[in-house]
VOSE-788217 format. One record per residue (C-alpha): chain; residue number from 1; residue in one letter; x negated, y, z. Coordinates in nm, 4 decimals, m for minus. Each point is the difference from the previous one (the first is absolute). Layout:
<rs>
R  unit  pos  code        xx        yy        zz
R     A  NUM     A         X         Y         Z
...
</rs>
This chain:
<rs>
R  unit  pos  code        xx        yy        zz
R     A    1     X    0.1985    1.5074    3.3032
R     A    2     X    0.1724   m0.2557   m0.2150
R     A    3     X   m0.0995   m0.3567   m0.0641
R     A    4     X   m0.1429    0.0897   m0.3416
R     A    5     X   m0.2172    0.2706    0.1627
R     A    6     X   m0.1367   m0.2591    0.2421
R     A    7     X   m0.0696   m0.2335   m0.2899
R     A    8     X   m0.1821    0.2705   m0.1934
R     A    9     X   m0.2070    0.0901    0.3035
R     A   10     X   m0.0910   m0.3652    0.0496
R     A   11     X   m0.1032   m0.0392   m0.3639
R     A   12     X   m0.2081    0.3175    0.0212
R     A   13     X   m0.1717   m0.1216    0.3172
R     A   14     X   m0.0746   m0.3441   m0.1450
R     A   15     X   m0.1278    0.1597   m0.3194
R     A   16     X   m0.2360    0.2234    0.1940
R     A   17     X   m0.1284   m0.2891    0.2108
R     A   18     X   m0.0540   m0.2084   m0.3127
R     A   19     X   m0.2065    0.2785   m0.1534
R     A   20     X   m0.2189    0.0203    0.3097
R     A   21     X   m0.0297   m0.3782    0.0197
R     A   22     X   m0.1277   m0.0093   m0.3588
R     A   23     X   m0.2275    0.3036    0.0306
R     A   24     X   m0.1930   m0.1144    0.3077
R     A   25     X   m0.1435   m0.3226   m0.1529
R     A   26     X   m0.0846    0.1783   m0.3254
R     A   27     X   m0.1952    0.2715    0.1796
R     A   28     X   m0.1670   m0.2571    0.2260
R     A   29     X   m0.0972   m0.2023   m0.3062
R     A   30     X   m0.1658    0.2996   m0.1647
R     A   31     X   m0.1876    0.0818    0.3213
R     A   32     X   m0.1229   m0.3598    0.0308
R     A   33     X   m0.1007   m0.0075   m0.3654
R     A   34     X   m0.1981    0.3215    0.0412
R     A   35     X   m0.1711   m0.1369    0.3106
R     A   36     X   m0.0910   m0.3216   m0.1825
R     A   37     X   m0.1505    0.1977   m0.2884
R     A   38     X   m0.2062    0.2144    0.2375
R     A   39     X   m0.1265   m0.3026    0.1929
R     A   40     X   m0.0839   m0.1807   m0.3244
R     A   41     X   m0.1953    0.2952   m0.1340
R     A   42     X   m0.1863    0.0364    0.3282
R     A   43     X   m0.0964   m0.3670   m0.0041
R     A   44     X   m0.1176    0.0240   m0.3602
R     A   45     X   m0.2084    0.3088    0.0783
R     A   46     X   m0.1539   m0.1709    0.3025
R     A   47     X   m0.0824   m0.3065   m0.2108
R     A   48     X   m0.1624    0.2101   m0.2697
R     A   49     X   m0.2111    0.1876    0.2536
R     A   50     X   m0.1034   m0.3273    0.1595
R     A   51     X   m0.1085   m0.1392   m0.3370
R     A   52     X   m0.1939    0.3186   m0.0799
R     A   53     X   m0.1996   m0.0163    0.3236
R     A   54     X   m0.0622   m0.3757   m0.0127
R     A   55     X   m0.3387   m0.0815   m0.1549
R     A   56     X    0.0276   m0.1898   m0.3244
R     A   57     X   m0.1309   m0.3537   m0.0230
R     A   58     X   m0.3175   m0.0377   m0.1996
R     A   59     X   m0.0399   m0.2427   m0.2832
R     A   60     X   m0.1991   m0.3220    0.0429
R     A   61     X   m0.3694    0.0481    0.0742
R     A   62     X   m0.2354   m0.0972   m0.2810
R     A   63     X   m0.2798   m0.2447    0.0782
R     A   64     X   m0.3441    0.1594   m0.0225
</rs>
């Protein structure tokens, strides 16, 4: 193994590690974004159901 072979192997290893180091945060970001969307939708659905079951306020009573 010559010095240039060692250099090429080092560059290949660093390149591979760089690819993994970039991929992991991107995938984690997409997973977190998906989780935030699901939680947001669940909260909106729960709020809508709560408003549907809550009795509506009546208007002011008229004097007889």
